[in-house]
Biopython code that builds the backbone (N, CA, C, O; Angstrom):
import numpy as np
from Bio.PDB.StructureBuilder import StructureBuilder

atoms = [
    (1, "MET", "N", (0.863, -1.181, 0.107)),
    (1, "MET", "CA", (-0.030, -0.086, -0.038)),
    (1, "MET", "C", (0.803, 1.370, 0.032)),
    (1, "MET", "O", (1.572, 1.507, 0.983)),
    (2, "LYS", "N", (0.688, 2.392, -0.879)),
    (2, "LYS", "CA", (1.607, 3.409, -0.998)),
    (2, "LYS", "C", (0.942, 4.599, 0.090)),
    (2, "LYS", "O", (-0.236, 4.839, 0.355)),
    (3, "VAL", "N", (1.918, 5.080, 0.476)),
    (3, "VAL", "CA", (1.638, 5.993, 1.558)),
    (3, "VAL", "C", (1.486, 7.445, 0.918)),
    (3, "VAL", "O", (2.360, 7.862, 0.157)),
    (4, "GLN", "N", (0.415, 8.178, 1.220)),
    (4, "GLN", "CA", (0.266, 9.455, 0.922)),
    (4, "GLN", "C", (1.172, 10.477, 1.638)),
    (4, "GLN", "O", (1.120, 10.550, 2.866)),
    (5, "ASN", "N", (2.046, 11.316, 0.889)),
    (5, "ASN", "CA", (2.831, 12.199, 1.301)),
    (5, "ASN", "C", (2.307, 13.655, 1.048)),
    (5, "ASN", "O", (2.999, 14.624, 1.362)),
    (6, "ASP", "N", (1.132, 13.781, 0.502)),
    (6, "ASP", "CA", (0.660, 15.095, 0.502)),
    (6, "ASP", "C", (0.051, 15.750, 1.732)),
    (6, "ASP", "O", (-0.579, 15.150, 2.602)),
    (7, "VAL", "N", (0.330, 17.137, 1.700)),
    (7, "VAL", "CA", (-0.149, 18.198, 2.919)),
    (7, "VAL", "C", (-1.009, 18.843, 2.057)),
    (7, "VAL", "O", (-0.947, 18.889, 0.828)),
    (8, "ARG", "N", (-2.006, 19.454, 2.977)),
    (8, "ARG", "CA", (-2.883, 20.595, 2.230)),
    (8, "ARG", "C", (-2.281, 21.798, 2.597)),
    (8, "ARG", "O", (-1.599, 21.870, 3.619)),
    (9, "VAL", "N", (-2.456, 22.685, 1.909)),
    (9, "VAL", "CA", (-1.943, 24.034, 1.930)),
    (9, "VAL", "C", (-3.269, 25.112, 1.498)),
    (9, "VAL", "O", (-4.049, 24.941, 0.561)),
    (10, "THR", "N", (-3.257, 26.131, 2.373)),
    (10, "THR", "CA", (-4.419, 26.824, 2.083)),
    (10, "THR", "C", (-3.754, 28.356, 1.744)),
    (10, "THR", "O", (-2.723, 28.646, 2.350)),
    (11, "ILE", "N", (-4.229, 29.170, 0.950)),
    (11, "ILE", "CA", (-3.679, 30.299, 0.533)),
    (11, "ILE", "C", (-4.912, 31.166, 0.119)),
    (11, "ILE", "O", (-5.928, 30.702, -0.399)),
    (12, "ARG", "N", (-4.696, 32.487, 0.412)),
    (12, "ARG", "CA", (-5.769, 33.427, 0.098)),
    (12, "ARG", "C", (-5.431, 34.078, -1.343)),
    (12, "ARG", "O", (-4.285, 34.458, -1.584)),
    (13, "VAL", "N", (-6.494, 34.194, -2.311)),
    (13, "VAL", "CA", (-5.958, 34.973, -3.359)),
    (13, "VAL", "C", (-7.478, 35.564, -3.724)),
    (13, "VAL", "O", (-8.508, 35.038, -3.303)),
    (14, "ASP", "N", (-7.436, 36.977, -4.746)),
    (14, "ASP", "CA", (-8.440, 37.811, -5.136)),
    (14, "ASP", "C", (-9.414, 36.648, -5.805)),
    (14, "ASP", "O", (-8.862, 35.702, -6.368)),
    (15, "LYS", "N", (-10.611, 36.702, -5.758)),
    (15, "LYS", "CA", (-11.593, 35.684, -6.456)),
    (15, "LYS", "C", (-11.439, 35.748, -7.906)),
    (15, "LYS", "O", (-11.272, 34.711, -8.548)),
    (16, "ASP", "N", (-11.485, 36.927, -8.483)),
    (16, "ASP", "CA", (-11.201, 37.276, -10.036)),
    (16, "ASP", "C", (-9.954, 36.411, -10.709)),
    (16, "ASP", "O", (-9.974, 35.835, -11.797)),
    (17, "LEU", "N", (-8.818, 36.485, -9.719)),
    (17, "LEU", "CA", (-7.606, 36.203, -10.076)),
    (17, "LEU", "C", (-7.728, 34.551, -10.103)),
    (17, "LEU", "O", (-7.210, 33.921, -11.025)),
    (18, "LYS", "N", (-8.311, 34.013, -9.235)),
    (18, "LYS", "CA", (-8.583, 32.654, -8.944)),
    (18, "LYS", "C", (-9.193, 31.821, -10.010)),
    (18, "LYS", "O", (-8.933, 30.652, -10.295)),
    (19, "GLU", "N", (-10.344, 32.907, -10.730)),
    (19, "GLU", "CA", (-10.995, 32.331, -11.523)),
    (19, "GLU", "C", (-10.600, 32.320, -12.962)),
    (19, "GLU", "O", (-10.924, 31.463, -13.784)),
    (20, "HIS", "N", (-9.818, 33.437, -13.179)),
    (20, "HIS", "CA", (-8.925, 33.663, -14.509)),
    (20, "HIS", "C", (-7.626, 32.468, -14.726)),
    (20, "HIS", "O", (-7.265, 31.944, -15.779)),
    (21, "ALA", "N", (-7.066, 32.253, -13.264)),
    (21, "ALA", "CA", (-6.024, 31.383, -13.050)),
    (21, "ALA", "C", (-6.501, 29.821, -13.479)),
    (21, "ALA", "O", (-5.795, 29.108, -14.193)),
    (22, "GLU", "N", (-7.834, 29.390, -12.925)),
    (22, "GLU", "CA", (-8.618, 28.310, -13.058)),
    (22, "GLU", "C", (-8.643, 27.834, -14.715)),
    (22, "GLU", "O", (-8.161, 26.843, -15.264)),
    (23, "SER", "N", (-9.336, 28.866, -15.194)),
    (23, "SER", "CA", (-9.672, 28.892, -16.552)),
    (23, "SER", "C", (-8.342, 28.755, -17.306)),
    (23, "SER", "O", (-8.206, 27.741, -17.990)),
    (24, "LEU", "N", (-7.234, 29.748, -17.260)),
    (24, "LEU", "CA", (-6.103, 29.222, -18.016)),
    (24, "LEU", "C", (-5.656, 27.764, -17.473)),
    (24, "LEU", "O", (-5.568, 26.948, -18.390)),
    (25, "PHE", "N", (-5.422, 27.367, -16.475)),
    (25, "PHE", "CA", (-4.846, 26.171, -16.175)),
    (25, "PHE", "C", (-5.759, 25.050, -16.935)),
    (25, "PHE", "O", (-5.323, 24.001, -17.410)),
    (26, "GLY", "N", (-6.987, 25.446, -16.951)),
    (26, "GLY", "CA", (-8.127, 24.412, -17.564)),
    (26, "GLY", "C", (-7.519, 24.406, -18.866)),
    (26, "GLY", "O", (-7.078, 23.338, -19.291)),
    (27, "ARG", "N", (-7.441, 25.393, -19.520)),
    (27, "ARG", "CA", (-7.117, 25.405, -21.024)),
    (27, "ARG", "C", (-5.637, 24.583, -21.204)),
    (27, "ARG", "O", (-5.275, 24.099, -22.276)),
    (28, "LEU", "N", (-4.930, 24.527, -20.063)),
    (28, "LEU", "CA", (-3.718, 23.918, -20.249)),
    (28, "LEU", "C", (-3.817, 22.443, -19.998)),
    (28, "LEU", "O", (-2.935, 21.664, -20.359)),
    (29, "GLY", "N", (-4.893, 22.082, -19.382)),
    (29, "GLY", "CA", (-5.014, 20.706, -19.131)),
    (29, "GLY", "C", (-4.608, 20.251, -17.520)),
    (29, "GLY", "O", (-4.326, 19.113, -17.145)),
    (30, "MET", "N", (-4.662, 21.357, -16.785)),
    (30, "MET", "CA", (-4.454, 20.843, -15.404)),
    (30, "MET", "C", (-5.520, 21.796, -14.533)),
    (30, "MET", "O", (-6.249, 22.592, -15.124)),
    (31, "ASN", "N", (-5.548, 21.651, -13.105)),
    (31, "ASN", "CA", (-5.911, 22.051, -12.332)),
    (31, "ASN", "C", (-5.213, 23.229, -11.624)),
    (31, "ASN", "O", (-4.254, 23.769, -12.175)),
    (32, "MET", "N", (-5.687, 23.672, -10.346)),
    (32, "MET", "CA", (-4.830, 24.971, -10.008)),
    (32, "MET", "C", (-3.532, 23.945, -9.086)),
    (32, "MET", "O", (-2.321, 24.165, -9.074)),
    (33, "SER", "N", (-4.255, 22.856, -8.404)),
    (33, "SER", "CA", (-3.126, 22.281, -7.444)),
    (33, "SER", "C", (-2.134, 21.686, -8.412)),
    (33, "SER", "O", (-0.945, 21.761, -8.103)),
    (34, "THR", "N", (-2.426, 21.188, -9.384)),
    (34, "THR", "CA", (-1.269, 20.882, -10.414)),
    (34, "THR", "C", (-0.594, 21.691, -10.843)),
    (34, "THR", "O", (0.591, 21.377, -10.954)),
    (35, "ALA", "N", (-0.980, 22.998, -11.254)),
    (35, "ALA", "CA", (-0.133, 24.577, -11.551)),
    (35, "ALA", "C", (0.531, 24.820, -10.457)),
    (35, "ALA", "O", (1.695, 25.148, -10.685)),
    (36, "PHE", "N", (0.205, 24.781, -9.219)),
    (36, "PHE", "CA", (1.049, 25.397, -7.957)),
    (36, "PHE", "C", (2.047, 24.189, -7.667)),
    (36, "PHE", "O", (3.014, 24.457, -6.955)),
    (37, "ASN", "N", (1.911, 22.866, -8.154)),
    (37, "ASN", "CA", (2.874, 22.141, -7.985)),
    (37, "ASN", "C", (4.086, 22.195, -8.888)),
    (37, "ASN", "O", (5.253, 21.891, -8.642)),
    (38, "VAL", "N", (3.520, 22.662, -10.004)),
    (38, "VAL", "CA", (4.720, 22.734, -11.086)),
    (38, "VAL", "C", (5.367, 24.240, -10.718)),
    (38, "VAL", "O", (6.542, 24.393, -11.051)),
    (39, "PHE", "N", (4.791, 25.200, -10.154)),
    (39, "PHE", "CA", (5.410, 26.339, -9.865)),
    (39, "PHE", "C", (6.567, 25.994, -8.739)),
    (39, "PHE", "O", (7.729, 26.308, -8.996)),
    (40, "LEU", "N", (6.223, 25.300, -7.398)),
    (40, "LEU", "CA", (6.936, 24.927, -6.399)),
    (40, "LEU", "C", (7.906, 24.241, -7.190)),
    (40, "LEU", "O", (8.956, 24.883, -7.178)),
    (41, "ARG", "N", (7.994, 23.070, -7.958)),
    (41, "ARG", "CA", (8.985, 22.229, -8.339)),
    (41, "ARG", "C", (9.960, 23.038, -9.356)),
    (41, "ARG", "O", (11.153, 22.745, -9.431)),
    (42, "LYS", "N", (9.452, 23.942, -10.034)),
    (42, "LYS", "CA", (10.374, 24.785, -10.929)),
    (42, "LYS", "C", (11.023, 25.770, -9.812)),
    (42, "LYS", "O", (12.198, 26.010, -10.086)),
    (43, "ALA", "N", (10.582, 26.384, -8.661)),
    (43, "ALA", "CA", (11.193, 27.316, -7.986)),
    (43, "ALA", "C", (12.289, 26.262, -7.428)),
    (43, "ALA", "O", (13.461, 26.437, -7.761)),
    (44, "VAL", "N", (11.972, 25.249, -6.649)),
    (44, "VAL", "CA", (12.782, 24.302, -6.037)),
    (44, "VAL", "C", (14.117, 23.785, -6.803)),
    (44, "VAL", "O", (15.206, 23.665, -6.241)),
    (45, "ASP", "N", (13.835, 23.457, -8.365)),
    (45, "ASP", "CA", (14.908, 23.049, -9.094)),
    (45, "ASP", "C", (15.871, 24.186, -9.433)),
    (45, "ASP", "O", (17.075, 24.012, -9.621)),
    (46, "GLU", "N", (15.139, 25.561, -9.506)),
    (46, "GLU", "CA", (16.147, 26.808, -9.994)),
    (46, "GLU", "C", (16.504, 27.357, -8.564)),
    (46, "GLU", "O", (17.163, 28.397, -8.557)),
    (47, "GLU", "N", (16.141, 26.767, -7.269)),
    (47, "GLU", "CA", (16.580, 27.447, -6.229)),
    (47, "GLU", "C", (16.259, 29.162, -6.220)),
    (47, "GLU", "O", (16.839, 30.030, -5.569)),
    (48, "ALA", "N", (15.216, 29.289, -7.108)),
    (48, "ALA", "CA", (14.519, 30.856, -7.323)),
    (48, "ALA", "C", (13.261, 30.740, -7.592)),
    (48, "ALA", "O", (12.689, 29.700, -7.918)),
    (49, "ILE", "N", (12.672, 32.070, -7.431)),
    (49, "ILE", "CA", (11.426, 32.156, -8.126)),
    (49, "ILE", "C", (11.627, 32.043, -9.659)),
    (49, "ILE", "O", (12.536, 32.641, -10.235)),
    (50, "PRO", "N", (10.790, 31.298, -10.247)),
    (50, "PRO", "CA", (11.194, 31.094, -11.937)),
    (50, "PRO", "C", (10.552, 32.158, -12.762)),
    (50, "PRO", "O", (9.949, 31.866, -13.794)),
    (51, "PHE", "N", (10.683, 33.566, -12.274)),
    (51, "PHE", "CA", (10.550, 34.431, -13.166)),
    (51, "PHE", "C", (11.064, 35.811, -12.443)),
    (51, "PHE", "O", (11.481, 35.772, -11.285)),
    (52, "VAL", "N", (11.027, 36.692, -12.981)),
    (52, "VAL", "CA", (11.614, 38.154, -12.723)),
    (52, "VAL", "C", (10.639, 38.984, -11.806)),
    (52, "VAL", "O", (9.460, 39.178, -12.100)),
    (53, "ILE", "N", (11.172, 39.395, -10.810)),
    (53, "ILE", "CA", (10.265, 40.138, -9.790)),
    (53, "ILE", "C", (11.102, 41.482, -10.053)),
    (53, "ILE", "O", (12.300, 41.444, -10.335)),
    (54, "GLY", "N", (10.472, 42.508, -9.951)),
    (54, "GLY", "CA", (11.063, 43.849, -9.858)),
    (54, "GLY", "C", (10.069, 44.715, -9.996)),
    (54, "GLY", "O", (8.947, 44.549, -10.474)),
    (55, "ALA", "N", (10.815, 46.108, -9.317)),
    (55, "ALA", "CA", (9.753, 47.623, -9.172)),
    (55, "ALA", "C", (8.920, 47.737, -10.713)),
    (55, "ALA", "O", (7.718, 47.972, -10.842)),
    (56, "LYS", "N", (9.813, 47.526, -11.710)),
    (56, "LYS", "CA", (9.296, 47.714, -13.070)),
    (56, "LYS", "C", (8.931, 46.569, -13.804)),
    (56, "LYS", "O", (9.599, 46.259, -14.790)),
    (57, "SER", "N", (7.860, 45.833, -13.417)),
    (57, "SER", "CA", (7.767, 44.445, -13.810)),
    (57, "SER", "C", (7.333, 44.257, -15.118)),
    (57, "SER", "O", (6.962, 45.335, -15.581)),
    (58, "ALA", "N", (7.217, 43.272, -15.964)),
    (58, "ALA", "CA", (6.526, 43.013, -17.108)),
    (58, "ALA", "C", (5.246, 43.338, -17.457)),
    (58, "ALA", "O", (4.953, 43.434, -18.649)),
    (59, "VAL", "N", (4.357, 43.539, -16.508)),
    (59, "VAL", "CA", (3.023, 43.861, -16.255)),
    (59, "VAL", "C", (2.955, 45.520, -16.103)),
    (59, "VAL", "O", (3.188, 46.050, -15.016)),
    (60, "PHE", "N", (2.661, 46.188, -17.131)),
    (60, "PHE", "CA", (2.973, 47.601, -16.964)),
    (60, "PHE", "C", (1.489, 47.963, -16.136)),
    (60, "PHE", "O", (0.454, 47.309, -16.264)),
    (61, "GLY", "N", (1.680, 49.245, -15.207)),
    (61, "GLY", "CA", (0.401, 49.727, -14.831)),
    (61, "GLY", "C", (0.425, 51.146, -14.881)),
    (61, "GLY", "O", (0.902, 51.651, -15.897)),
    (62, "ALA", "N", (0.043, 51.813, -14.067)),
    (62, "ALA", "CA", (-0.216, 53.367, -13.924)),
    (62, "ALA", "C", (1.164, 53.824, -13.939)),
    (62, "ALA", "O", (2.058, 53.189, -13.379)),
    (63, "GLY", "N", (1.377, 55.007, -14.622)),
    (63, "GLY", "CA", (2.765, 55.810, -14.408)),
    (63, "GLY", "C", (3.879, 55.495, -15.545)),
    (63, "GLY", "O", (4.975, 56.056, -15.560)),
    (64, "TYR", "N", (3.456, 54.509, -16.512)),
    (64, "TYR", "CA", (4.363, 53.932, -17.510)),
    (64, "TYR", "C", (3.828, 54.418, -18.691)),
    (64, "TYR", "O", (2.735, 54.001, -19.075)),
    (65, "SER", "N", (4.498, 55.308, -19.366)),
    (65, "SER", "CA", (4.224, 55.840, -20.921)),
    (65, "SER", "C", (4.325, 54.840, -21.864)),
    (65, "SER", "O", (4.943, 53.824, -21.546)),
    (66, "ALA", "N", (3.723, 54.951, -23.219)),
    (66, "ALA", "CA", (3.803, 53.959, -24.216)),
    (66, "ALA", "C", (5.041, 54.022, -24.640)),
    (66, "ALA", "O", (5.366, 52.998, -25.241)),
    (67, "ALA", "N", (5.994, 54.949, -24.553)),
    (67, "ALA", "CA", (7.494, 54.981, -24.816)),
    (67, "ALA", "C", (8.097, 53.859, -23.861)),
    (67, "ALA", "O", (8.837, 52.984, -24.314)),
    (68, "ASP", "N", (7.724, 53.932, -22.441)),
    (68, "ASP", "CA", (8.467, 52.928, -21.560)),
    (68, "ASP", "C", (8.267, 51.705, -21.914)),
    (68, "ASP", "O", (9.246, 50.962, -21.986)),
    (69, "ILE", "N", (6.893, 51.184, -22.232)),
    (69, "ILE", "CA", (6.454, 50.147, -22.746)),
    (69, "ILE", "C", (6.936, 49.613, -24.021)),
    (69, "ILE", "O", (7.163, 48.403, -24.019)),
    (70, "THR", "N", (7.122, 50.197, -25.015)),
    (70, "THR", "CA", (7.796, 50.132, -26.409)),
    (70, "THR", "C", (9.214, 49.723, -26.248)),
    (70, "THR", "O", (9.796, 48.821, -26.851)),
    (71, "GLY", "N", (9.747, 50.644, -25.208)),
    (71, "GLY", "CA", (11.395, 50.400, -24.987)),
    (71, "GLY", "C", (11.712, 49.329, -24.630)),
    (71, "GLY", "O", (12.652, 48.723, -25.144)),
    (72, "ALA", "N", (10.844, 48.770, -23.470)),
    (72, "ALA", "CA", (11.098, 47.539, -22.788)),
    (72, "ALA", "C", (10.639, 46.298, -23.621)),
    (72, "ALA", "O", (11.234, 45.236, -23.437)),
    (73, "PHE", "N", (9.567, 46.368, -24.571)),
    (73, "PHE", "CA", (9.554, 45.492, -25.503)),
    (73, "PHE", "C", (10.631, 45.394, -26.708)),
    (73, "PHE", "O", (11.027, 44.349, -27.224)),
    (74, "GLU", "N", (10.924, 46.395, -26.962)),
    (74, "GLU", "CA", (12.158, 46.313, -27.995)),
    (74, "GLU", "C", (13.278, 45.837, -27.121)),
    (74, "GLU", "O", (13.567, 44.704, -27.505)),
    (75, "ALA", "N", (13.967, 46.164, -26.211)),
    (75, "ALA", "CA", (14.947, 45.580, -25.435)),
    (75, "ALA", "C", (14.807, 44.025, -25.371)),
    (75, "ALA", "O", (15.727, 43.256, -25.651)),
    (76, "ALA", "N", (13.623, 43.663, -24.993)),
    (76, "ALA", "CA", (13.508, 42.376, -24.682)),
    (76, "ALA", "C", (13.579, 41.419, -25.831)),
    (76, "ALA", "O", (13.913, 40.236, -25.762)),
    (77, "VAL", "N", (13.171, 42.179, -27.041)),
    (77, "VAL", "CA", (13.238, 41.379, -28.244)),
    (77, "VAL", "C", (14.626, 41.243, -28.676)),
    (77, "VAL", "O", (15.004, 40.109, -28.968)),
    (78, "ARG", "N", (15.562, 42.354, -28.775)),
    (78, "ARG", "CA", (16.807, 42.387, -28.953)),
    (78, "ARG", "C", (17.573, 41.475, -28.094)),
    (78, "ARG", "O", (18.281, 40.647, -28.667)),
    (79, "ASN", "N", (17.543, 41.496, -26.745)),
    (79, "ASN", "CA", (18.021, 40.416, -25.752)),
    (79, "ASN", "C", (17.818, 38.919, -26.329)),
    (79, "ASN", "O", (18.728, 38.091, -26.388)),
    (80, "GLU", "N", (16.435, 38.691, -26.761)),
    (80, "GLU", "CA", (16.122, 37.461, -26.908)),
    (80, "GLU", "C", (16.896, 36.997, -28.255)),
    (80, "GLU", "O", (17.551, 35.957, -28.316)),
    (81, "THR", "N", (16.732, 37.907, -29.324)),
    (81, "THR", "CA", (17.535, 37.828, -30.297)),
    (81, "THR", "C", (18.854, 37.478, -30.334)),
    (81, "THR", "O", (19.338, 36.653, -31.109)),
    (82, "ALA", "N", (19.478, 38.145, -29.443)),
    (82, "ALA", "CA", (20.960, 38.016, -29.100)),
    (82, "ALA", "C", (21.164, 36.913, -28.713)),
    (82, "ALA", "O", (22.063, 36.295, -29.283)),
    (83, "GLU", "N", (20.454, 36.278, -27.659)),
    (83, "GLU", "CA", (20.415, 35.165, -27.066)),
    (83, "GLU", "C", (20.464, 33.632, -28.018)),
    (83, "GLU", "O", (21.223, 32.664, -27.990)),
    (84, "ASN", "N", (19.563, 33.893, -28.627)),
    (84, "ASN", "CA", (19.346, 32.773, -29.904)),
    (84, "ASN", "C", (20.358, 32.723, -30.864)),
    (84, "ASN", "O", (20.733, 31.616, -31.252)),
    (85, "HIS", "N", (20.875, 33.768, -31.322)),
    (85, "HIS", "CA", (22.448, 33.711, -32.091)),
    (85, "HIS", "C", (23.237, 33.466, -31.220)),
    (85, "HIS", "O", (24.288, 33.246, -31.822)),
    (86, "ARG", "N", (23.430, 33.347, -30.033)),
    (86, "ARG", "CA", (24.521, 33.000, -29.258)),
    (86, "ARG", "C", (24.462, 31.410, -29.209)),
    (86, "ARG", "O", (25.414, 30.638, -29.327)),
    (87, "LYS", "N", (23.108, 31.101, -29.006)),
    (87, "LYS", "CA", (22.946, 29.598, -29.094)),
    (87, "LYS", "C", (23.022, 28.896, -30.388)),
    (87, "LYS", "O", (22.786, 27.687, -30.385)),
    (88, "GLY", "N", (23.274, 29.397, -31.323)),
    (88, "GLY", "CA", (23.021, 28.741, -32.749)),
    (88, "GLY", "C", (21.452, 28.831, -33.101)),
    (88, "GLY", "O", (21.105, 28.003, -33.943)),
    (89, "PHE", "N", (20.652, 29.501, -32.718)),
    (89, "PHE", "CA", (19.260, 28.933, -33.198)),
    (89, "PHE", "C", (18.923, 30.160, -34.241)),
    (89, "PHE", "O", (19.356, 31.312, -34.243)),
    (90, "PRO", "N", (18.113, 29.591, -35.016)),
    (90, "PRO", "CA", (17.683, 30.772, -36.212)),
    (90, "PRO", "C", (16.537, 31.722, -35.590)),
    (90, "PRO", "O", (15.645, 31.374, -34.816)),
    (91, "VAL", "N", (16.787, 33.040, -36.132)),
    (91, "VAL", "CA", (15.844, 33.852, -35.677)),
    (91, "VAL", "C", (14.410, 34.103, -36.530)),
    (91, "VAL", "O", (14.609, 33.907, -37.729)),
    (92, "ALA", "N", (13.316, 34.402, -36.296)),
    (92, "ALA", "CA", (12.662, 34.587, -36.937)),
    (92, "ALA", "C", (12.261, 36.266, -37.281)),
    (92, "ALA", "O", (12.279, 37.160, -36.435)),
    (93, "ARG", "N", (11.882, 36.444, -38.818)),
    (93, "ARG", "CA", (12.206, 37.771, -39.177)),
    (93, "ARG", "C", (11.231, 38.050, -40.104)),
    (93, "ARG", "O", (10.675, 37.010, -40.459)),
    (94, "TYR", "N", (10.721, 39.213, -40.736)),
    (94, "TYR", "CA", (9.904, 39.696, -41.461)),
    (94, "TYR", "C", (10.442, 40.138, -42.745)),
    (94, "TYR", "O", (11.354, 40.949, -42.583)),
    (95, "ASP", "N", (10.192, 39.886, -43.913)),
    (95, "ASP", "CA", (10.592, 40.656, -44.998)),
    (95, "ASP", "C", (9.366, 41.740, -45.441)),
    (95, "ASP", "O", (8.427, 41.270, -46.083)),
    (96, "SER", "N", (9.361, 43.129, -45.120)),
    (96, "SER", "CA", (8.336, 43.726, -45.379)),
    (96, "SER", "C", (8.425, 43.960, -46.741)),
    (96, "SER", "O", (7.342, 44.363, -47.164)),
    (97, "VAL", "N", (9.482, 43.850, -47.810)),
    (97, "VAL", "CA", (9.131, 44.022, -49.223)),
    (97, "VAL", "C", (8.613, 43.002, -49.881)),
    (97, "VAL", "O", (7.850, 43.234, -50.819)),
    (98, "ASN", "N", (8.932, 41.682, -49.513)),
    (98, "ASN", "CA", (8.393, 40.538, -50.159)),
    (98, "ASN", "C", (7.060, 39.898, -49.258)),
    (98, "ASN", "O", (6.453, 38.884, -49.605)),
    (99, "LYS", "N", (6.772, 40.631, -48.151)),
    (99, "LYS", "CA", (5.726, 40.379, -47.185)),
    (99, "LYS", "C", (5.677, 39.137, -46.828)),
    (99, "LYS", "O", (4.580, 38.582, -46.772)),
    (100, "ARG", "N", (6.992, 38.369, -46.477)),
    (100, "ARG", "CA", (6.954, 37.139, -46.005)),
    (100, "ARG", "C", (7.719, 36.764, -44.998)),
    (100, "ARG", "O", (8.879, 37.175, -45.041)),
    (101, "ALA", "N", (7.368, 36.013, -43.983)),
    (101, "ALA", "CA", (8.148, 35.689, -42.844)),
    (101, "ALA", "C", (9.409, 34.657, -43.180)),
    (101, "ALA", "O", (9.398, 33.941, -44.181)),
    (102, "TYR", "N", (10.391, 34.670, -42.310)),
    (102, "TYR", "CA", (11.842, 33.892, -42.542)),
    (102, "TYR", "C", (12.302, 33.568, -41.494)),
    (102, "TYR", "O", (11.845, 34.055, -40.460)),
    (103, "LEU", "N", (13.371, 32.621, -41.469)),
    (103, "LEU", "CA", (14.173, 32.197, -40.332)),
    (103, "LEU", "C", (15.529, 32.427, -41.068)),
    (103, "LEU", "O", (15.932, 31.999, -42.149)),
    (104, "GLU", "N", (16.330, 33.565, -39.766)),
    (104, "GLU", "CA", (17.541, 33.908, -40.497)),
    (104, "GLU", "C", (18.519, 33.216, -39.454)),
    (104, "GLU", "O", (18.355, 33.374, -38.245)),
    (105, "PHE", "N", (19.494, 32.478, -39.955)),
    (105, "PHE", "CA", (20.342, 31.589, -39.522)),
    (105, "PHE", "C", (21.566, 32.462, -39.284)),
    (105, "PHE", "O", (21.840, 33.485, -39.912)),
    (106, "THR", "N", (22.430, 31.788, -38.052)),
    (106, "THR", "CA", (23.881, 32.265, -37.654)),
    (106, "THR", "C", (24.757, 32.717, -38.816)),
    (106, "THR", "O", (25.522, 33.676, -38.717)),
    (107, "ASN", "N", (24.600, 31.908, -40.040)),
    (107, "ASN", "CA", (25.420, 32.114, -40.960)),
    (107, "ASN", "C", (25.079, 33.030, -42.167)),
    (107, "ASN", "O", (25.645, 33.116, -43.257)),
    (108, "GLY", "N", (23.868, 33.772, -41.618)),
    (108, "GLY", "CA", (23.355, 34.666, -42.501)),
    (108, "GLY", "C", (22.340, 34.275, -43.694)),
    (108, "GLY", "O", (21.836, 35.049, -44.507)),
    (109, "THR", "N", (22.180, 32.984, -43.601)),
    (109, "THR", "CA", (21.136, 32.507, -44.843)),
    (109, "THR", "C", (19.761, 32.458, -44.352)),
    (109, "THR", "O", (19.559, 31.978, -43.236)),
    (110, "LYS", "N", (18.799, 32.899, -45.054)),
    (110, "LYS", "CA", (17.553, 32.576, -44.974)),
    (110, "LYS", "C", (16.601, 31.706, -45.550)),
    (110, "LYS", "O", (16.677, 31.370, -46.731)),
    (111, "GLU", "N", (15.512, 31.236, -44.619)),
    (111, "GLU", "CA", (14.898, 30.052, -45.133)),
    (111, "GLU", "C", (13.350, 30.759, -44.891)),
    (111, "GLU", "O", (12.887, 30.960, -43.768)),
    (112, "TYR", "N", (12.640, 31.098, -46.180)),
    (112, "TYR", "CA", (11.385, 31.503, -46.007)),
    (112, "TYR", "C", (10.419, 30.562, -45.595)),
    (112, "TYR", "O", (10.575, 29.409, -45.998)),
    (113, "ILE", "N", (9.463, 30.814, -44.884)),
    (113, "ILE", "CA", (8.174, 30.099, -44.387)),
    (113, "ILE", "C", (6.850, 30.116, -45.578)),
    (113, "ILE", "O", (6.295, 31.040, -46.173)),
    (114, "ASN", "N", (6.696, 28.863, -45.587)),
    (114, "ASN", "CA", (5.533, 28.638, -46.620)),
    (114, "ASN", "C", (6.040, 29.073, -48.031)),
    (114, "ASN", "O", (5.508, 29.918, -48.752)),
    (115, "GLY", "N", (6.978, 28.466, -48.252)),
    (115, "GLY", "CA", (7.334, 28.718, -49.757)),
    (115, "GLY", "C", (8.294, 29.940, -50.097)),
    (115, "GLY", "O", (8.602, 30.177, -51.265)),
]
sb = StructureBuilder()
sb.init_structure("model")
sb.init_model(0)
sb.init_chain("A")
sb.init_seg("    ")
for serial, (resi, resn, name, xyz) in enumerate(atoms, 1):
    if name == "N":
        sb.init_residue(resn, " ", resi, " ")
    sb.init_atom(name, np.array(xyz, "f"), 0.0, 1.0, " ", f" {name:<3s}", serial, name[0])
structure = sb.get_structure()
């Protein structure tokens, strides 16, 4: 007979947040308990909160201009592109002249998507 090692944890959350989270997790094929366990396992594996927490977070609120948000987005894209190049991964780009998406490889070659 297998011994259960589970314990009950009770937390308080905003009702709307809980409902939105349950909806999201349902679409991902899991319930709140499974999602919370995924979070805890990831935190333990990384020995850290598995996302950035800061005064100027990715969720912009009052006090941030459109330029602040645009600048943060552009910086994130530049960082991600540089990291992909460093790792040797192709980067998705868009050819506005030909109106077609393509992958740009680190050797400079392009592979157009869908023909």
